[in-house]
Each structure stands twice: as C-alpha cells, then as structure tokens.
N, C-alpha and C positions, 0 to 999 in steps of 0.2 A: 415605411419599413421600421420595425421595432428596434429600439436601441438595445444592443447586446448587454446583458447583465454581466457584472464583473465578478469573477471568481478568483480569489486569492488561494494559491495552492503551491505545493512543492513542484519543482521542475522535473523534467524527464531525463532519462538515460536508459541504456540497455535496450533501445528500440521502443521504449514506452513513452507516452506523453507526460507521465509522472511516475516516479518510483514509489509514491506514497499511496497506500491502500485506500484511505478515505478520499483522497483527491481523485484517484482513478474511478472510484464508484460514481462520484458526481459527474466527472467528465464523460464516462460511458453512458450514464443515464441521459445526459444532455444530448449526446449524439443520437441515441436511440429515439428520443422524443422530438428532436428537431429544435430544441431550445438553443438559442444563440448565446454563447458565453464569451466574454472577453477575458482571456486568461492573463492573470498577473502573477508571475512566479515570484516567490518570496525567498528571503534568506533569513538566517537567525541574526537579528540585530537587537539592540536595546528596545527599539520601537515595537518589534514583533515578538519579543521574548515571551510575553504573557498572552499572546494571541492564540486563537484556535484555528487550525487549518484542517480542511478547507473552510473558507468563509465566502458566502455570497453577499456582496456589498450592494445594498439597495439605497434609494434616496433617503429613506427615513429609518433604516434598520440594517442590521447585519444578521444573517442567518448562518448558523454553524451546525456542524455534524451532518453526515450524509442523510440520515433519516429525515431530519427537519428540512434540509435543502430539497430532497426529493418530494416531500409533502408539499413544500411551497411551489415547486414546479408543477406538480399535479393541479394545484389550485389555479395556476395560470394557464390551465388547459394543455399542459404538456404531460399527458398521461399515457404511458405505454402499457398500463395494466387495465385499460378500459374494457377490453374484451375478455378478461379472465372471469371464470366462474367463481362462485363463493368458495368452493373447495380449493381451487387453484390459488385464490387469495390467501386462504388459510395455510396452504402449503408454502407459499412465499414467506410468510411470517415465521413459520416453523424452521425453514431452511436458513433464513437469516440468523435466527437465534442459534441454530446449530453452528454456523460459521463463527459466531462470537464466542460460543461456549467451548467448542472443540478445536477449532483451527487457529483462532487468534492467539492464544497463549504460546503455541508452538512457533508461530511466525515471529512473535516478539522475541522468543528465545533464539531462534535461528539468526535473526538480523542484529539483535542488540545485546544478547547475553553470551552466545557462543563465541569463545575467545578468538578463534581463527577468522570467522566471518566479521566480527566487530572490528578487529584490528586491520584487516585487509580490504574490507569492502565498506561497511557502514560508517565507521568513524572517519576515514579519509574522505568519503563522499560528502558527508555533512560538514566536516571541518573545512573543506575547500569552498564551501558556500557560507561560511560564517567568518566574520571579521575578527581579527586579533583584538583583544585576548580571549574573546568568547569561544573561539574555536578550540581552546584547551579545556574549557569548562562545560559547555553545553552538551556535547556528545557523551561525556562521562556522566553527567547528571541524568541524561535520557536513558543510558544503559542501566544505571542504578534504579531508576524509576520502573523500568521494564522488569527487572528482577524482583523488585518489591511487589509489583502487581501480580506477578506469577505466584510468588510465595503466599501472598495474602488470599488469592482466589483458589489456589490449587494445593497449598501446603498444609491442609488440614489432616488430622489423624485418619488413617494409619500411615500417611505419607509424612515421615518426619525428616528425612534427609533430602538435600537438593538433588542427589542422584535419583532417589525414588520419585521425586516430583518430575524431573526431566523424563524419566522412563514413561511415566503416566501421560504427560502432555503429548509426547510424540506418538504414543499408542493411540490416544484419542484422535489426534490430527490425521493419522493414517486411516483410521476407521472412517473419519469424516470424508476424506478424499475418496475412499471406496464407495461410500454411499452416494456422493455426488456423481461419480462416474457411472454407477449403476442407474441412477435416476436419469441422467442425460442419455445414456445408451448411444444409439446411432443418430439421434436427433441433432439438428444444428443448434438449437437453443432448448432451454428447459421446458418450454411450453409450446413447442412447434417450430414454425418457420419465422416467427417474429420475436425479437428480443424484448424482455420485460425487465422490471426492476430487479428480479432475482438474478438475471443474467448480469446486470451491472454489478451487483454485490459480489457474485462469485468471481467475476472477472477482476474486480478490485483486489480481492484476497489472493487469487491465484497468479495473476500476471507477474508481479515482482518475483515470486518464488520460481516461476517458470523461466524468466529471462535473466535473472541475476547470475553472475559468474561467482559461485560460492565455493570456496576451498573446502568447507565442511558442509555437506549437503545431504544428510540422510533423508530429510523430508523431500528435498528436491529430487533425489533419486527415486523415491516412491512415486512422486508425481509423474516422472518420466515413464514409469511402468503402466501408466493409465493414459494411453494415447488419445482417448476421446476428450479428456480435459485439456491436454496440450493443444490438440486441434481446435478446441473451443476458443482458447486464448488467441491462437494464431489467426483464426478466422475473424475475430472481432478487431484485432489489430489491423489486418489487411483491408477489412471492409470499412472501418470507421476512422482509422488513424493513419491512412496512407501518407498524408501530409500532417506534420505536427503543427502546433500553434505558432511556431516561428516561421512556418512556410517552407521548411526544408523537406526535401524528399528523403526516403530512407537512405539513399546513397550519400546525400549531403550530410545527413545526421551521423552516418558512420564516420565521416571525416572529423566532424566536431567531437564525436565521442572518443575517437582515437587521440585527438589533441588533449581533450579533457582528462583522459586516462593518464597521459604522461604528466600533466600538471598535478593530478591527484597523487600519483606516485611520488613526485617531488615533494609535495606538501607532507605526505605521509612520512618520508624519510626524515625531513627536517623536524616535524613535530614529534617524532619518536625520540629524537635526541633530547628535546626540551622536556618532553613528558617524563622521562626518566628522573628528571630533577623536580618537576613540578606536579607530578601525578598525585602524590599524597595530599599536597596542599589543595589542588583543585577539587578532589573528591570530598574533602572535608568542608568545602564551602557551603 
C-alpha cells in the first residue's frame, strides 16, 4: 500500500475540510482521483510565516500552488482528466483562468477587505489559529495585501476610486457565477457524471462563499440565487467529505464548530480591546 503524501494546508470550519480556496482545490482533486493525502493543518507561526499553503511535502521536494500540485498528481497517474477531449481540456483552462480573473478579486474583497466580514469572520478565525503576538499583526498584513492586490490588478483607469473598483469586481464576479451556473446547467459535474479538475477548482472557489456565515454578503446572496451551484457544492461535500480528516462525522464537527465559535468570539472581544491601542502600530510594521 502506497504511503500517503503529506499536504500542509489550512484547517476546516463551516462544514468544510478547509476554509482556504487553494487547499480545498487540492483536497477535492485528491478525493476525485483517489490520491491518498495525509493532511497536516497549519497555523501562522514564525516557522510557517513565509511558507506557501497548500504544500505537498515529498521526500526530496515541496510542491506548492494548486496547479503545480494537480500536475504532480497527474504524473503519479492520479488523473481525473484522462477521458476529456481536447476541447474539454481547453475549456478547463479557460474556466480556471476565468475564476482567477473574475471571481478571485471579489472573494479577496469579501473575506479580507469588507470591514464587516473581516472584523467578524476572517480576522477572528485566523487570529484564533495564530499565536500571540502574531495574531495582532498577520491578519492585518494579509488584509492590506489583499487590498493592494485588488488595486494593482483592477485599479487601472478609468477606475480611479476604491468604490469604482469594488463595483467593477463584484459585477465581474456575479457575471462569472452566472456563466458557471449556465455551463453546469442540470448536470452533476461540469463534464458529465464524473468530477474533473475543473470541478475541483470551482468547488475550491465557491465552497467557502457558500458555507461561511457572512454579515455582509452581496456575492453570497447572488450565489444563493443560483441553486445549481449551491447544489454542486453540497453534492461534493456530502459525496467526498462526509468524514473530515480528523475522523469526525458532520454531527461531531458541528459540536467542535460550536465550541470553536465561542472561543473565536472570546478571542475577538479581547483582541478588539487591544487592537484599539495597537492597530496603528501593527499595520505600520
């Protein structure tokens, strides 16, 4: 029996094996292809501060980024795209590029820039998994990096203000969701009855948006109006992730999630008090 490969990735919540898009893509592809992965959940520490997640840890190398990891798994004969035609292969590349171009900026804004979502969901989640004092610095740095990336890639003329950029990226993201919904139609997966790499990428992008409890969720509300995509996510979760990597059933995970939510709320309250004093110092770091 082959020794499972080790995948370093962010952990799960909200009924998902991971809340991190790139980690979900690799996890889903591994499930689809039958590749056995030993999941190592990480936190933000000095050791992992500069690391890239997800990371496939091999004996003599480390493979990072979903595209590279998927390509490596294909070379190990874990290839779920084997039966695709040349046109379907080209469509896969085109839709993955569409996800990166049109949907990714809006997801970055939704989770890392939107003030309500960042303060109530994203920052407390990552802060609770980051040791002191990094928990006051790293989420803030990630939020700033997300905003800078959005402005650098989408803030070109004639979009001069942040409001104009936000309007554009959400319009593009909704158009992307509409296209995905139309392409999927009533099918179980994008190319028939078997999942492919495109399904893994779409799932990784959509599942956190579908499952997170967001106080500010215009993009999430639009996704809810496209039931085929919501069903697509729920079908993959129920088919491939009934038991998560800790061995918990959904019921057991609900209990853990409830306890974790209480802990996260406590961390959030305490850190808010300290951040009022240290916020400007931390962001200037």
